[in-house]
C-alpha positions in Angstrom: -25.9 -28.7 5.6 -24.4 -30.0 9.6 -22.8 -27.5 11.8 -19.5 -29.0 11.6 -19.4 -28.3 7.9 -20.1 -25.2 8.1 -17.7 -24.7 10.3 -15.3 -26.1 8.3 -16.5 -24.4 5.1 -16.1 -20.8 7.1 -12.5 -21.6 7.9 -11.5 -22.4 4.3 -13.6 -18.9 4.2 -11.7 -17.2 5.6 -8.0 -18.9 5.2 -9.0 -18.1 1.7 -9.5 -14.0 1.9 -6.8 -14.1 4.8 -4.3 -15.3 1.9 -6.3 -12.8 -0.7 -5.7 -9.8 2.0 -1.5 -10.6 3.0 -0.1 -12.4 -0.6 -2.4 -10.5 -3.0 -2.9 -7.2 -1.9 0.3 -5.6 -1.9 -0.3 -5.3 -6.0 -2.7 -2.2 -4.9 -5.9 -0.7 -6.2 -6.6 1.5 -8.7 -5.2 5.3 -8.1 -8.4 7.8 -8.4 -7.7 9.9 -11.1 -10.2 11.7 -11.3 -12.6 14.1 -9.2 -14.7 15.6 -12.0 -18.0 13.8 -13.1 -19.8 13.9 -9.4 -23.6 14.0 -9.4 -26.1 13.9 -6.1 -29.6 13.3 -7.0 -32.3 13.6 -4.8 -35.9 12.0 -6.1 -39.3 12.9 -5.7 -41.7 15.9 -5.7 -40.5 17.1 -2.0 -37.9 19.5 -1.1 -34.4 18.7 -2.0 -31.4 18.1 0.2 -28.4 20.7 0.7 -25.6 19.7 -1.5 -28.1 17.3 -4.2 -30.1 18.1 -7.0 -33.6 17.6 -7.4 -34.8 15.1 -9.8 -39.2 14.6 -10.3 -40.8 11.9 -11.8 -41.9 13.7 -14.6 -37.8 15.0 -15.5 -37.2 13.7 -18.9 -33.7 13.5 -19.7 -32.1 15.9 -22.6 -28.3 16.4 -23.7 -28.9 19.7 -22.2 -28.9 18.7 -18.5 -27.2 15.2 -18.9 -29.3 13.6 -17.0 -33.1 12.8 -16.4 -35.9 9.8 -16.9 -35.8 8.1 -20.2 -39.7 7.4 -20.4 -41.0 9.5 -17.6 -44.5 8.6 -18.2 -43.3 5.2 -16.5 -42.4 6.8 -13.3 -44.2 8.2 -10.4 -43.1 10.4 -7.5 -43.8 8.4 -4.5 -43.8 9.7 -0.5 -41.1 7.7 1.5 -40.9 6.8 5.4 -37.2 8.6 5.8 -35.7 12.4 6.5 -34.0 14.0 4.3 -33.4 12.8 1.0 -35.3 9.0 2.3 -38.5 11.6 3.1 -39.7 11.3 -0.7 -38.7 8.8 -4.1 -39.7 8.1 -7.6 -41.1 4.5 -8.1 -40.6 2.4 -11.2 -43.7 1.5 -12.9 -42.1 -0.5 -15.9 -39.0 -2.5 -14.9 -36.6 -5.4 -15.3 -32.8 -5.5 -16.0 -33.0 -4.9 -20.4 -36.2 -2.4 -20.0 -35.5 1.4 -21.3 -37.4 3.5 -18.1 -33.8 4.3 -16.8 -32.4 7.2 -15.3 -29.9 8.5 -17.5 -26.6 10.1 -16.7 -23.7 11.6 -19.3 -20.4 11.2 -17.8 -17.1 10.3 -19.3 -15.7 7.2 -19.5 -14.1 5.7 -16.0 -14.8 4.0 -13.4 -17.3 4.9 -11.1 -18.5 4.1 -7.5 -22.7 4.5 -7.3 -24.9 4.5 -3.9 -28.1 3.9 -3.6 -30.9 5.0 -1.6 -33.8 3.1 -2.2 -37.4 4.7 -1.3 -40.4 2.2 0.8 -39.7 -1.1 -0.4 -40.2 -4.5 0.4 -37.3 -6.1 -1.6 -35.9 -4.5 -4.9 -33.0 -4.9 -6.8 -30.7 -2.2 -8.7 -29.8 -2.9 -12.5 -27.3 -0.8 -14.6 -25.9 -1.2 -18.1 -28.3 -4.2 -18.7 -27.5 -6.0 -15.9 -28.0 -6.2 -12.0 -25.8 -4.3 -10.0 -27.2 -5.3 -6.8 -29.0 -8.0 -5.7 -32.6 -7.4 -3.4 -32.3 -4.9 -1.2 -34.7 -5.1 1.5 -36.2 -2.6 3.6 -37.3 0.8 3.5 -34.1 3.0 2.8 -32.0 0.5 2.1 -28.6 1.8 0.5 -25.7 0.3 -1.0 -22.7 1.1 -3.6 -21.6 -0.7 -6.2 -18.3 -0.1 -8.6 -19.3 0.3 -12.5 -17.4 0.9 -15.7 -18.6 3.8 -17.7 -17.7 2.8 -21.5 -20.3 4.9 -23.5 -20.9 8.0 -21.7 -23.8 7.4 -20.3 -24.8 5.4 -17.1 -28.3 4.0 -17.3 -29.7 2.7 -14.1 -33.6 1.4 -12.9 -34.6 -0.1 -9.7 -36.3 -3.5 -10.4 -37.3 -6.9 -9.2 -37.1 -7.9 -6.3 -40.1 -9.1 -5.4 -43.2 -9.2 -7.5 -46.0 -7.3 -6.6 -43.8 -4.4 -4.3 -43.2 -0.9 -5.2 -39.0 -0.4 -6.8 -38.6 3.3 -5.6 -35.3 5.6 -5.5 -35.0 8.2 -3.4 -31.4 9.5 -3.5 -28.3 8.7 -6.1 -24.7 9.7 -6.0 -22.0 9.1 -8.4 -18.4 9.2 -7.7 -15.5 9.1 -10.6 -12.6 6.5 -8.9 -10.6 6.5 -12.1 -10.5 7.0 -15.9 -10.2 3.4 -16.4 -12.5 1.6 -17.8 -12.4 -1.9 -16.1 -13.3 -2.4 -12.3 -11.1 -2.9 -9.9 -10.3 -6.5 -9.0 -12.9 -8.2 -7.6 -14.1 -11.1 -5.7 -17.8 -12.2 -6.6 -19.8 -14.2 -4.6 -23.5 -16.6 -5.4 -25.3 -18.7 -3.5 -28.0 -19.0 -1.1 -29.6 -17.4 1.9 -26.4 -18.6 4.1 -24.3 -16.1 1.9 -26.4 -13.5 0.9 -26.5 -9.8 2.1 -29.2 -8.2 5.0 -30.0 -4.9 5.2 -29.0 -2.4 6.8 -26.4 -3.5 5.7 -24.2 -2.2 9.3 -26.7 -3.3 11.8 -28.6 -5.9 10.5 -29.4 -8.9 12.8 -28.8 -11.3 10.8 -26.6 -11.8 7.7 -24.5 -14.3 5.4 -21.4 -15.1 4.9 -20.7 -13.3 1.9 -22.2 -9.9 3.7 -19.0 -10.6 6.5 -16.3 -11.7 3.5 -15.3 -8.0 2.9 -14.2 -7.9 6.6 -11.5 -10.3 5.7 -10.1 -9.3 2.5 -7.9 -6.4 1.7 -10.0 -3.6 0.2 -7.5 -1.9 -1.0 -7.3 -4.5 -3.4 -10.3 -6.4 -3.6 -14.2 -4.8 -4.3 -16.2 -7.8 -2.9 -19.7 -8.2 -5.2 -22.0 -10.6 -3.6 -24.6 -11.2 -6.0 -26.1 -14.5 -3.7 -29.7 -13.9 -3.3 -32.2 -16.2 -0.7 -34.5 -19.1 -1.9 -31.6 -19.1 -5.3 -30.7 -22.5 -6.7 -27.6 -23.5 -8.8 -29.7 -22.6 -12.3 -31.7 -19.6 -11.1 -28.6 -18.0 -10.5 -27.2 -19.1 -13.8 -30.5 -18.4 -15.8 -32.3 -15.5 -13.4 -29.5 -12.7 -14.5 -27.2 -13.0 -11.6 -24.7 -15.0 -13.7 -25.0 -12.4 -16.4 -23.4 -9.5 -14.5 -20.5 -11.5 -13.4 -19.9 -12.8 -16.8 -20.1 -8.8 -18.1 -17.0 -7.5 -16.0 -15.3 -10.5 -14.7 -11.7 -10.3 -16.1 -8.1 -12.3 -15.7 -7.4 -11.7 -11.6 -10.5 -11.9 -10.7 -12.0 -14.3 -8.2 -15.7 -16.3 -8.1 -16.8 -18.4 -5.3 -20.1 -20.5 -5.8 -22.1 -21.5 -3.1 -25.3 -24.2 -3.5 
């Protein structure tokens, strides 16, 4: 792509986002209806930070607790190089979007915001409810969040590829109920390659794809932006590797999908 073309593309995207913010922003987002079902988990075998619930790799799910690992034999406690909740983590020894090696949390049905903090890892993704939720988080202690509707009374989440041959770890998880509605807020989904994807840490990375900057031009009271782009990806791979599956699971009338390849 020539630079002049890239500039034109960026201008069009900014114009598109501005139009969304002005012409569609007046409809308003969903207002939080419930404050229950909020959790903060600190993973690993070390000390537990104040305000968090400690979870070790051996803590299996029980209905009494309402949370735990589905297959604790496939989990391992590991150290991490951060401080506080990022000083230790658990590692998922088996993984994949369809894996049953998940961390399960009983929740009333509704819309949730889920914040994940990774341990030491080169590149890892987050899956929940059988599809990708965040693609290719990079670097120790990488942090991100996403919205997800819970419709069956339980959240099932794991950390997965990522980059083959690296550890997929989780240091902390925060879950906050946004609404009793079981659909996401209006969403702009983005797909593409390294010119589009997120770079971590999100707020201080020295580089960033345009999809990472896109939320700054959108009325966030109306839309959330879900950037499913990944470095090195191509159109067929985006379709076949799971990113498109995640979008198709949740996209609905009133949402947008922007794809660049």
